[in-house]
C-alpha positions in Angstrom: 128.2 13.0 -8.1 125.7 15.4 -6.5 122.2 14.0 -8.4 123.1 10.9 -6.4 123.7 12.4 -3.1 120.7 15.2 -4.1 118.3 12.0 -4.2 119.9 9.7 -1.4 119.2 13.3 0.2 115.4 13.2 -1.4 115.0 9.7 -0.6 115.9 10.3 3.3 113.4 12.7 3.8 110.9 10.4 2.3 111.2 8.0 4.8 111.4 9.5 7.7 108.4 10.9 6.7 106.8 7.2 6.4 108.1 6.1 10.1 107.1 9.4 11.8 104.6 11.0 10.4 102.0 7.7 10.9 103.6 7.6 14.3 102.2 11.7 15.4 99.1 10.9 13.4 97.9 8.1 15.5 99.1 10.0 19.0 97.1 12.8 17.7 93.3 13.7 18.3 91.2 12.7 15.5 90.7 15.8 12.7 86.9 16.1 13.1 84.6 18.6 11.1 82.0 20.8 13.0 79.4 18.0 12.8 81.3 15.2 14.7 82.7 17.4 17.2 79.0 18.1 17.7 78.0 14.8 18.7 81.2 14.3 20.5 80.0 17.7 22.6 76.3 16.1 23.0 77.6 12.6 23.9 79.9 13.8 26.8 76.9 16.7 27.3 74.7 13.5 28.5 77.9 11.8 30.1 78.5 14.5 32.6 74.6 14.8 33.9 75.6 11.4 35.3 79.2 12.5 36.5 81.0 10.2 33.7 84.1 11.8 32.3 84.4 12.5 28.8 85.2 10.4 26.3 87.8 11.5 23.9 88.2 11.6 20.3 90.5 9.4 18.6 92.2 9.0 15.1 92.0 5.1 15.2 88.7 4.7 15.8 87.9 7.4 13.4 89.5 5.7 10.9 87.7 3.0 11.7 84.0 5.2 11.7 84.9 6.1 8.9 85.6 3.5 7.3 82.5 1.6 8.2 80.1 4.6 7.1 81.8 4.8 3.9 81.5 0.8 3.7 78.0 0.6 4.6 76.7 3.4 1.8 79.2 2.5 -0.8 77.4 -1.7 -0.2 74.1 0.4 0.5 73.0 -1.4 3.7 72.8 -0.3 7.4 74.0 -2.5 9.8 77.2 -3.2 12.6 78.1 -6.0 11.1 81.0 -5.3 7.4 80.2 -5.9 4.3 81.7 -9.1 4.0 79.5 -9.9 7.6 82.5 -9.8 10.0 81.6 -8.8 13.4 82.2 -4.9 14.2 84.9 -5.7 16.7 86.7 -7.5 14.3 86.2 -4.7 12.4 87.5 -2.6 14.7 90.4 -4.1 15.8 91.5 -3.9 12.8 92.5 0.0 13.7 92.9 -0.1 17.2 93.1 -2.7 19.6 91.4 -1.6 23.2 90.2 -4.1 25.3 86.5 -3.6 25.5 84.8 -2.4 22.3 80.8 -0.9 21.3 79.6 1.0 18.1 76.0 2.6 17.5 75.4 3.8 14.4 72.2 6.8 13.2 70.9 7.4 9.6 69.4 10.2 9.3 67.3 11.3 5.9 68.6 13.8 3.7 71.9 15.6 4.4 74.2 15.6 7.5 73.0 19.8 8.3 72.2 22.1 10.7 71.0 20.2 13.9 72.1 16.6 12.9 74.3 16.7 16.6 71.1 17.2 18.6 68.6 14.0 15.8 71.9 11.6 16.6 72.5 12.1 20.2 68.8 12.2 21.0 68.1 9.1 19.3 70.5 7.1 20.5 69.6 8.5 24.2 65.7 7.5 23.4 67.2 3.8 22.8 68.4 1.5 25.8 71.0 -0.3 24.0 72.8 2.7 22.5 72.2 5.2 26.2 74.0 2.2 27.9 77.3 2.6 25.4 76.5 6.2 25.8 77.0 6.5 29.6 79.4 3.3 30.4 82.1 4.4 32.6 84.0 1.7 30.7 84.8 4.1 27.1 87.2 7.0 27.2 87.0 6.9 23.9 85.1 7.6 21.0 85.9 7.7 16.8 82.9 9.1 15.0 82.9 9.6 11.3 79.7 11.0 9.4 79.0 10.8 5.7 76.5 11.5 3.0 75.4 8.8 0.1 72.8 7.4 -1.3 71.6 4.0 0.8 68.6 1.9 0.4 67.9 5.0 -3.1 67.4 8.0 -1.3 69.7 10.4 0.2 71.1 9.3 3.8 73.5 11.4 6.3 75.0 7.8 7.5 76.8 8.1 11.7 79.2 5.2 12.9 80.2 6.0 16.5 83.0 3.9 17.7 84.1 3.7 21.5 86.4 2.3 23.0 87.8 1.4 27.0 91.4 3.7 28.1 93.0 0.4 27.1 
């Protein structure tokens, strides 16, 4: 009887963790490494220069961004479309459901090392389409992910930044 009670208690704790942890994780900020945080700081410095509110990290968008960075390296391609040819917004909406979405990508040769965050933000600011996304007041949340791997047979740092409206 004691074994049954212990098993029931353990099962109850496991069930509570399965229900509560995803909700808590979705509400919290994304877990970013120092280079990803540096990219967001760089984006927000550019936004501040133009009087715009900062973008805030979002876990669901970060998951969408990480999935796409992984997917591009795994399938050896670099594009906004998903591996199956689907549009980027359909992919992101599997993770989050804001009204407005945008995506920026970056690729550097080698690793995502020291100075890479500044180079990435600079690349985006020097591209009219990417600059428009970074400086849009419509977007208030960001999910960012960088991954290093092989792309086209060469070592590459691939970064996906998914932007979304507040709701």
